[in-house]
N, C-alpha and C positions, 0 to 999 in steps of 0.2 A: 156366394158364401158370406155368411154373416161375419162382420168385422173386417172384411177385405175390400169394401167398396171404394175406399180411398187409399188402398195400400200401394206402395211403390214396388217395382219389380224386385228390388233387393229383398224386401220383406217376404214377398211371395216365394222367392227362390229359397230363402233361408228357412222358412216355416214348412214348405211343402215339397220342395225338390231336393234340397241338400239334407236328406234324411238318412241317418245310419241304417244300413240294411245288410243282410247276407244275400248274395246273389248266386243262384245255382243255374247253370246252363246245361240243358240236356238235349237230346235229339228232338224232343217234342215241344219243349217250352223253356222260357226264361222265368224262373221263379224268384221273386223279390220278397224276402221275408223281412218286414219292417221291425225295427226295435221299438220298444215302448218309449214314448217321449211326449212332451206336452201337446204337440199338434196332431198326434195320431187320431184323436176323435174327429178331426176335420176329414181326414182320409177315410176313416171308418164310415162317416156319414155320406161319403161320395157314392157308395154302393158298388165300388169297383173291387172290393176285397173278395178273393176266391171266385171271381168270375173271369175265366180266361178270355183274353182279347186277342184275336188273330191280327198280327202285324204284317201287312202285305210285303213291305220292303225287307222283312226278315225271312224271306222265303216261306211266308205264312206260319212261322213259329208263333206260339201263343205267349203272351205276357200274362203272368198271374201274380197279383199282389196278395200277400198274406201277412199275418203277424208271425213273429219269430216263435218257433216251437223248439222244444228240446231235441226232437228226433227229426232226422232228415229222411224223407221218403223218396226223394228224387235222385236218380243216379245221374251224374254229370260232373262238370267242372265246378268246383266250389270256390267262390271268391269271397273273402271275409272283409267286412268293413266298408268304409267310405273312402275311395281313393282320392277324392277331391281335397 
């Protein structure tokens, strides 16, 4: 990723992992809806948005990254914000 060749772990965590999001857990998937912020274009460029990824250690539940929308289409447990 451009701009991260010399990045320290703290910067990568802050920019890409410690991102505010709404998380919805359903029987089929874990939906992470990312809030708009400065580093969202990097995540958008990753090609991972709206492409479900099956996670074997989650009993094959899917992880789906999306951008935050005003309407919730998934039924499940809704967790707001960034608990960190």
